[in-house]
MARKOL-247896 format. One record per residue (C-alpha): z, x, y; residue number from 1. Coordinates in Angstrom, 1 decimal, always signed. Each point is the difference from the previous one (the first is absolute). Layout:
BEGIN
[atom [Z X Y] NUM]
...
//
This chain:
BEGIN
[atom [-98.2 +50.0 +62.0] 1]
[atom [+2.5 +2.7 -1.2] 2]
[atom [+1.6 -2.4 -2.4] 3]
[atom [-3.5 -0.9 -1.4] 4]
[atom [-0.8 +3.7 -0.4] 5]
[atom [+3.3 +0.5 -1.8] 6]
[atom [-0.6 -2.9 -2.4] 7]
[atom [-3.6 +1.1 -0.7] 8]
[atom [+1.0 +3.7 -0.6] 9]
[atom [+2.9 -1.1 -2.2] 10]
[atom [-2.3 -2.1 -2.2] 11]
[atom [-2.8 +2.7 -0.1] 12]
[atom [+2.6 +2.7 -0.8] 13]
[atom [+1.1 -1.8 -3.2] 14]
[atom [-3.6 -1.0 -0.9] 15]
[atom [-1.7 +3.3 +0.6] 16]
[atom [+2.2 +2.9 +0.8] 17]
[atom [+3.3 -0.3 -1.9] 18]
[atom [-1.4 +0.8 -3.4] 19]
[atom [-1.2 +3.5 +1.0] 20]
[atom [+3.4 +0.8 +1.3] 21]
[atom [+2.3 -1.8 -2.5] 22]
[atom [-1.9 +1.1 -3.1] 23]
[atom [-1.0 +3.6 +0.7] 24]
[atom [-0.6 +1.8 -2.3] 25]
[atom [-1.1 -3.1 -1.9] 26]
[atom [+1.4 +0.5 -3.5] 27]
[atom [-1.1 +2.6 -2.5] 28]
[atom [-2.0 +2.3 +0.0] 29]
[atom [-0.1 -0.3 +3.8] 30]
[atom [+3.6 +1.1 +0.3] 31]
[atom [-0.8 +3.0 -2.1] 32]
[atom [-3.2 +0.8 +2.0] 33]
[atom [+2.1 -0.1 +3.2] 34]
[atom [+2.7 +2.3 -1.5] 35]
[atom [-2.5 +2.5 -1.5] 36]
[atom [-1.9 +0.1 +3.3] 37]
[atom [+3.1 +1.1 +1.8] 38]
[atom [+0.7 +2.6 -2.6] 39]
[atom [-3.5 +1.3 +0.4] 40]
[atom [+0.3 +0.3 +3.8] 41]
[atom [+3.4 +1.8 -0.4] 42]
[atom [-1.4 +2.4 -2.5] 43]
[atom [-3.6 +0.6 +1.2] 44]
[atom [-0.1 -1.2 +3.6] 45]
[atom [-2.9 -2.2 +1.2] 46]
[atom [-2.7 +1.5 -2.3] 47]
[atom [-0.1 +1.0 -3.6] 48]
[atom [-2.0 +3.0 -1.2] 49]
[atom [-0.8 +1.2 -3.5] 50]
[atom [+3.1 +2.1 -0.4] 51]
[atom [+2.2 -2.9 +1.1] 52]
[atom [-1.8 -2.3 -2.3] 53]
[atom [+0.9 +2.3 -2.9] 54]
[atom [+3.6 -0.2 +1.1] 55]
[atom [-0.3 -3.8 +0.1] 56]
[atom [-1.3 +0.0 -3.6] 57]
[atom [+3.0 +2.1 -1.0] 58]
[atom [+2.3 -2.6 +1.4] 59]
[atom [-1.8 -2.6 -2.1] 60]
[atom [+0.2 +2.1 -3.1] 61]
[atom [+3.7 +0.5 +0.5] 62]
[atom [+0.4 -3.8 +0.3] 63]
[atom [-2.0 -0.4 -3.2] 64]
[atom [+2.5 +2.3 -1.8] 65]
[atom [+2.9 -2.0 +1.5] 66]
[atom [-1.6 -3.2 -1.2] 67]
[atom [-0.4 +1.5 -3.5] 68]
[atom [+3.7 +0.7 -0.1] 69]
[atom [+0.8 -3.5 +1.3] 70]
[atom [-2.1 -1.6 -2.8] 71]
[atom [+1.5 +2.2 -2.7] 72]
[atom [+3.4 -1.1 +1.1] 73]
[atom [-0.8 -3.7 -0.5] 74]
[atom [+0.1 -0.9 -3.7] 75]
[atom [-2.1 -3.1 +0.4] 76]
[atom [-2.9 +2.1 +1.3] 77]
[atom [+0.4 +2.6 -2.7] 78]
[atom [+0.0 -2.7 -2.7] 79]
[atom [-3.2 -1.4 +1.4] 80]
[atom [-1.6 +3.4 -0.1] 81]
[atom [+0.0 +0.5 +3.8] 82]
[atom [+1.9 +3.2 +0.4] 83]
[atom [-2.2 +1.7 +2.7] 84]
[atom [-1.6 -1.1 +3.2] 85]
[atom [-3.4 +0.6 -1.4] 86]
[atom [+0.6 -2.5 -2.8] 87]
[atom [+1.5 -2.4 +2.5] 88]
[atom [-3.1 +0.2 +2.1] 89]
[atom [-2.3 -0.6 -2.9] 90]
[atom [+2.1 -2.5 -1.9] 91]
[atom [-1.7 -2.9 -1.8] 92]
[atom [+0.3 -3.0 +2.4] 93]
[atom [-1.0 -2.3 -2.9] 94]
[atom [+3.2 +1.1 -1.7] 95]
[atom [+2.6 -2.6 +1.1] 96]
[atom [+3.0 +2.3 -0.5] 97]
[atom [-1.5 +2.8 +2.0] 98]
[atom [-1.4 -2.2 +2.7] 99]
[atom [+3.5 -1.6 +0.4] 100]
[atom [+1.5 +3.5 +0.4] 101]
[atom [-2.7 +0.8 +2.6] 102]
[atom [+1.0 -3.0 +2.0] 103]
[atom [+3.7 +0.7 -0.4] 104]
[atom [-0.4 +3.4 +1.7] 105]
[atom [-2.3 -1.2 +2.8] 106]
[atom [+1.4 -3.4 +0.9] 107]
[atom [+3.3 -0.7 -1.6] 108]
[atom [+1.7 +3.4 +0.7] 109]
[atom [-2.5 +1.1 +2.6] 110]
[atom [+0.5 +3.6 -0.8] 111]
[atom [-1.0 +2.1 +3.0] 112]
[atom [-1.5 +2.9 -1.9] 113]
[atom [-2.5 -2.2 -1.8] 114]
[atom [-1.3 -1.5 +3.2] 115]
[atom [-0.1 +3.4 +1.7] 116]
[atom [-2.0 +1.6 -2.8] 117]
[atom [-2.5 -2.7 +0.2] 118]
[atom [-0.5 +0.5 +3.7] 119]
[atom [-0.1 +3.8 -0.3] 120]
[atom [-2.8 -0.4 -2.6] 121]
[atom [-1.9 -2.1 +2.4] 122]
[atom [+0.3 +2.5 +2.8] 123]
[atom [-0.9 +2.9 -2.3] 124]
[atom [-3.1 -1.9 -1.1] 125]
[atom [-1.1 -0.6 +3.6] 126]
[atom [+0.4 +3.6 +0.9] 127]
[atom [-1.9 +1.3 -3.1] 128]
[atom [-2.8 -2.5 +0.6] 129]
[atom [-0.2 +0.4 +3.8] 130]
[atom [-3.4 +1.9 -0.2] 131]
[atom [-1.4 -2.6 -2.4] 132]
[atom [+1.2 -2.8 +2.3] 133]
[atom [-1.7 +1.5 +3.1] 134]
[atom [-3.2 +0.4 -1.9] 135]
[atom [+0.0 -3.6 -1.0] 136]
[atom [+0.7 -1.0 +3.6] 137]
[atom [-2.9 +2.1 +1.2] 138]
[atom [-2.3 -1.5 -2.6] 139]
[atom [+0.9 -3.5 +1.1] 140]
[atom [+0.3 +0.7 +3.8] 141]
[atom [-2.2 -1.6 +2.6] 142]
[atom [-2.1 +2.2 +2.2] 143]
[atom [+2.4 -0.1 +2.9] 144]
[atom [+2.9 +1.0 -2.3] 145]
[atom [-1.5 +3.0 -1.8] 146]
[atom [+0.6 +2.6 +2.8] 147]
[atom [+3.7 -0.9 +0.2] 148]
[atom [+0.4 +0.2 -3.8] 149]
[atom [-1.7 +3.4 +0.0] 150]
[atom [+2.3 +1.1 +2.8] 151]
[atom [+3.1 -1.2 -1.9] 152]
[atom [-1.2 +1.8 -3.1] 153]
[atom [-0.6 +3.2 +1.9] 154]
[atom [+3.4 +0.0 +1.7] 155]
[atom [+1.8 -1.1 -3.1] 156]
[atom [+1.3 -3.3 +1.4] 157]
[atom [+1.1 -1.6 -3.3] 158]
[atom [+2.5 -2.7 -0.4] 159]
[atom [+2.8 +1.1 -2.4] 160]
[atom [+3.2 -1.6 +1.5] 161]
[atom [+1.3 -3.5 -1.0] 162]
[atom [-1.7 -2.7 +2.1] 163]
[atom [+2.9 -2.5 -0.1] 164]
[atom [+1.3 +0.8 +3.6] 165]
[atom [-3.3 -0.2 +1.9] 166]
[atom [-1.1 -3.2 -1.9] 167]
[atom [+3.4 -1.6 +0.9] 168]
[atom [-0.5 +1.0 +3.7] 169]
[atom [-3.5 -1.4 +0.1] 170]
[atom [+1.1 -3.3 -1.4] 171]
[atom [+3.0 -0.1 +2.4] 172]
[atom [-1.9 +1.0 +3.2] 173]
[atom [-2.8 -2.6 -0.8] 174]
[atom [+2.7 -2.7 -0.2] 175]
[atom [+1.6 +1.2 +3.2] 176]
[atom [-3.4 +0.0 +1.8] 177]
[atom [-0.7 -3.6 -1.1] 178]
[atom [+3.5 -1.0 +1.3] 179]
[atom [-0.5 +1.7 +3.3] 180]
[atom [-3.5 -1.4 +0.6] 181]
[atom [+1.2 -3.5 -0.6] 182]
[atom [+3.0 +0.6 +2.3] 183]
[atom [-2.2 +1.3 +2.8] 184]
[atom [-2.3 -3.0 -0.2] 185]
[atom [+2.9 -2.5 +0.1] 186]
[atom [+1.6 +1.9 +2.9] 187]
[atom [-3.0 +0.5 +2.2] 188]
[atom [-2.2 -3.1 -0.6] 189]
[atom [+1.8 -2.4 +2.4] 190]
[atom [-0.1 +2.4 +2.9] 191]
[atom [-2.8 -1.8 +1.9] 192]
[atom [-0.2 -3.3 -1.8] 193]
[atom [+3.6 -0.9 +0.8] 194]
[atom [-0.6 +0.0 +3.8] 195]
[atom [-3.3 -1.8 -0.2] 196]
[atom [+1.4 -2.7 -2.2] 197]
[atom [+3.0 -0.3 +2.4] 198]
[atom [-2.4 -0.5 +2.9] 199]
[atom [+1.4 +3.1 +1.8] 200]
[atom [-3.4 +1.6 +0.8] 201]
[atom [-0.4 -2.1 +3.1] 202]
[atom [+3.3 +1.4 +1.4] 203]
[atom [-0.7 +3.5 -1.1] 204]
[atom [-3.5 +0.1 +1.5] 205]
[atom [+1.3 -1.4 +3.3] 206]
[atom [+2.6 +2.7 +0.4] 207]
[atom [-0.4 +3.5 +1.5] 208]
[atom [+0.3 +1.6 -3.4] 209]
[atom [-2.6 -2.5 -1.1] 210]
[atom [-2.7 +1.2 -2.4] 211]
[atom [+1.5 +3.5 -0.4] 212]
[atom [+2.6 -1.6 -2.2] 213]
[atom [-2.6 +0.2 -2.7] 214]
[atom [+0.1 +3.8 +0.0] 215]
[atom [+3.8 +0.0 +0.2] 216]
[atom [+0.1 -2.2 -3.2] 217]
[atom [-2.3 +2.3 -1.8] 218]
[atom [+2.1 +3.1 +0.9] 219]
[atom [+3.2 -1.8 -0.9] 220]
[atom [-1.5 -1.2 -3.3] 221]
[atom [-1.1 +3.5 -1.0] 222]
[atom [+3.4 +1.5 +0.9] 223]
[atom [+1.7 -2.8 -2.0] 224]
[atom [-2.3 +0.6 -2.9] 225]
[atom [+0.9 +3.7 +0.0] 226]
[atom [+3.7 -0.7 +0.2] 227]
[atom [-0.3 -2.6 -2.8] 228]
[atom [-1.9 +2.4 -2.3] 229]
[atom [+2.5 +2.7 +0.7] 230]
[atom [+2.9 -2.2 -0.7] 231]
[atom [-1.4 -1.3 -3.3] 232]
[atom [-1.1 +3.5 -1.1] 233]
[atom [+3.5 +1.4 +0.7] 234]
[atom [+1.5 -2.8 -2.1] 235]
[atom [-2.4 +0.2 -2.9] 236]
[atom [-0.2 +3.8 -0.2] 237]
[atom [+3.8 +0.0 +0.0] 238]
[atom [-0.2 -2.1 -3.1] 239]
[atom [-2.6 +2.4 -1.5] 240]
[atom [+2.4 +2.9 +0.6] 241]
[atom [+2.1 -1.5 -2.8] 242]
[atom [-2.7 +1.0 -2.5] 243]
[atom [+1.0 +3.6 +0.6] 244]
[atom [-3.5 +1.5 +0.0] 245]
[atom [+0.6 +2.7 +2.7] 246]
[atom [-0.2 +2.7 -2.7] 247]
[atom [-3.7 -0.8 -0.3] 248]
[atom [-0.8 +0.2 +3.7] 249]
[atom [-1.5 +3.5 +0.0] 250]
[atom [-2.2 -0.6 -3.1] 251]
[atom [-3.7 -0.3 +1.0] 252]
[atom [-1.3 -3.4 -1.1] 253]
[atom [-2.8 +1.6 -2.0] 254]
[atom [+2.7 +1.4 -2.4] 255]
[atom [+0.9 -3.5 -1.1] 256]
[atom [-1.9 -1.2 -3.1] 257]
[atom [-2.9 -2.3 +0.8] 258]
[atom [-0.1 +0.9 +3.7] 259]
[atom [-3.5 +0.9 +1.4] 260]
[atom [-0.2 +0.0 +3.7] 261]
[atom [-2.2 +1.3 +2.9] 262]
[atom [+2.8 +1.9 +1.5] 263]
[atom [+3.1 +1.9 -1.4] 264]
[atom [+3.1 -1.2 +1.9] 265]
[atom [+3.4 +0.4 -1.5] 266]
[atom [+1.8 -3.1 -1.1] 267]
[atom [+2.0 -0.1 +3.2] 268]
[atom [-3.1 +0.4 +2.1] 269]
[atom [-1.6 -2.9 -2.0] 270]
[atom [+3.0 -2.2 +0.9] 271]
[atom [-0.5 +0.9 +3.7] 272]
[atom [-3.8 -0.8 -0.3] 273]
[atom [+0.9 -3.4 -1.3] 274]
[atom [+2.5 -0.7 +2.7] 275]
[atom [-2.6 +1.0 +2.7] 276]
[atom [-2.5 -2.3 -1.7] 277]
[atom [+2.4 -2.9 +0.1] 278]
[atom [+0.6 +0.5 +3.7] 279]
[atom [-3.8 +0.2 +0.7] 280]
[atom [-0.7 -3.1 -2.1] 281]
[atom [+2.9 -1.9 +1.4] 282]
[atom [-1.2 +0.6 +3.6] 283]
[atom [-3.5 -1.0 -1.0] 284]
[atom [+1.3 -3.2 -1.6] 285]
[atom [+2.0 -0.7 +3.2] 286]
[atom [-3.1 +0.4 +2.1] 287]
[atom [-1.9 -2.5 -2.1] 288]
[atom [+2.9 -2.4 +0.0] 289]
[atom [+0.1 +0.1 +3.8] 290]
[atom [-3.7 -0.8 +0.2] 291]
[atom [+0.3 -3.0 -2.3] 292]
[atom [+3.1 -1.1 +1.9] 293]
[atom [-1.9 +0.0 +3.3] 294]
[atom [-2.9 -2.2 -1.2] 295]
[atom [+1.2 -2.6 -2.5] 296]
[atom [+1.2 -3.4 +1.2] 297]
[atom [+3.1 -0.4 -2.2] 298]
[atom [+2.1 +1.5 -2.8] 299]
[atom [-2.0 -1.8 -2.8] 300]
[atom [-3.2 +1.6 +1.1] 301]
[atom [+1.8 +3.3 +0.5] 302]
[atom [+1.3 +0.0 -3.6] 303]
[atom [-3.4 -1.1 -1.4] 304]
[atom [-1.9 +2.8 +1.8] 305]
[atom [+2.5 +2.7 -1.0] 306]
[atom [+0.6 -0.9 -3.6] 307]
[atom [-3.3 +1.3 -1.4] 308]
[atom [+0.0 +3.1 +2.1] 309]
[atom [+3.6 +1.0 -0.8] 310]
[atom [-0.5 -1.0 -3.6] 311]
[atom [-3.0 +2.4 -0.2] 312]
[atom [+2.0 +2.8 +1.6] 313]
[atom [+3.1 -0.5 -2.0] 314]
[atom [-1.6 -0.9 -3.3] 315]
[atom [-2.9 +2.5 +0.0] 316]
[atom [-0.1 +2.3 +3.0] 317]
[atom [+3.5 +1.5 -0.2] 318]
[atom [-0.7 +1.4 -3.5] 319]
[atom [-2.7 +2.2 +1.6] 320]
[atom [+1.5 +0.5 +3.4] 321]
[atom [+3.5 +0.9 -1.2] 322]
[atom [+0.3 +0.8 -3.7] 323]
[atom [-3.4 +1.7 -0.5] 324]
[atom [-0.1 +1.4 +3.5] 325]
[atom [-0.9 +3.5 -1.2] 326]
[atom [-1.2 -0.8 -3.5] 327]
[atom [-3.2 +1.4 -1.4] 328]
[atom [-0.9 -3.3 -1.6] 329]
[atom [-1.3 -1.4 +3.3] 330]
[atom [-2.5 +1.9 +2.3] 331]
[atom [+1.7 +2.4 +2.4] 332]
[atom [-1.4 -1.8 +3.1] 333]
[atom [+1.1 -3.5 -0.9] 334]
[atom [+3.6 +0.1 +1.2] 335]
[atom [-0.6 +1.7 +3.5] 336]
[atom [-3.0 -2.3 +0.6] 337]
[atom [+1.9 -3.1 -1.0] 338]
[atom [+2.9 +0.8 +2.3] 339]
[atom [-2.3 +1.0 +2.9] 340]
[atom [-2.1 -3.2 -0.4] 341]
[atom [+3.0 -2.3 -0.1] 342]
[atom [+1.6 +1.7 +3.0] 343]
[atom [-3.3 -0.2 +2.0] 344]
[atom [-0.4 -3.7 -0.9] 345]
[atom [+3.6 -0.8 +1.0] 346]
[atom [-0.3 +1.9 +3.3] 347]
[atom [-3.4 -1.4 +0.7] 348]
[atom [+1.1 -3.6 -0.5] 349]
[atom [+3.1 +0.6 +2.1] 350]
[atom [-2.1 +1.4 +2.9] 351]
[atom [-2.3 -3.0 -0.3] 352]
[atom [+2.9 -2.4 +0.1] 353]
[atom [+1.4 +1.8 +3.1] 354]
[atom [-3.3 -0.2 +1.7] 355]
[atom [-0.2 -3.7 -0.8] 356]
[atom [+3.6 -0.5 +1.3] 357]
[atom [-0.9 +1.5 +3.4] 358]
[atom [-2.9 -2.4 +0.4] 359]
[atom [+1.7 -3.1 -1.4] 360]
[atom [+0.1 -3.0 +2.4] 361]
[atom [+3.4 -1.6 -0.3] 362]
[atom [-1.4 -3.3 +1.5] 363]
[atom [-2.4 -0.5 -2.9] 364]
//
């Protein structure tokens, strides 16, 4: 079973997880977003006010002057009439010569300052339009979203920091959650079925330990699930540490561009919330797997019963139960109700199966 888990995780790592580790930041301008975000945290802390924004614009203006000097020192740009950054920005893309020079700086030479200026302009634009953006969100908001948007507007909870880090983490943790759920199902599913198919129930029920072995298996399965999830999380979060995002840990998630949430945890607290959610969901999936294992006649039926349920959880449910766990784009009650409902169903079915085990006649 451990060998099977290793093979499955090895395959799923390269299919789902590796990209978000190996290619972070993923090219340009993501690399520039990541770097500028770190610079903003070092200079302004976890929030940016109006005074700090003025300083940020001064940095941008200083880079524009540096870019002017850079262009004026390149004869091919001067000859093409592009001797300032303003002219570079507004160049005629229908002009083949100018367009070729544009591509040369961005892609052939990959000049850092060109990419950085582009990203700084984007961040400045978001900051200057933050009030306009929240008005548009309020205008389009559903009834159950309006109060939260008004609260965010009143408290000044605007996204102004680059979103590259939190988007990478959301994609990463969703892939990790999928891998862990599949691992839990594979690991726990045979727990009851294996003994029944091996005709061992007659021996077990005739012993002193007898029917109480059912409870022992349940407890052992839950402990095993907890240890399995812990082991996999340690491994995958160790890989995630290679992305070097700890500088962002103290930044509230509402400070990232495009983040609208019911609550205001820091990035690190958001990571912890996702870890707790994976534990909860993993234990719920384990309970359901045990129930199916105790009622189906063989592995074929077990697979057939679990595939649509696991596919639904992995392909659809995890997006809401993990990635969007505090997002304003789903009603605030959906996530707690979903977890509570699944937990009660799992426990209820397990108690029903235990009651059935106590009454089962082994001579039937």
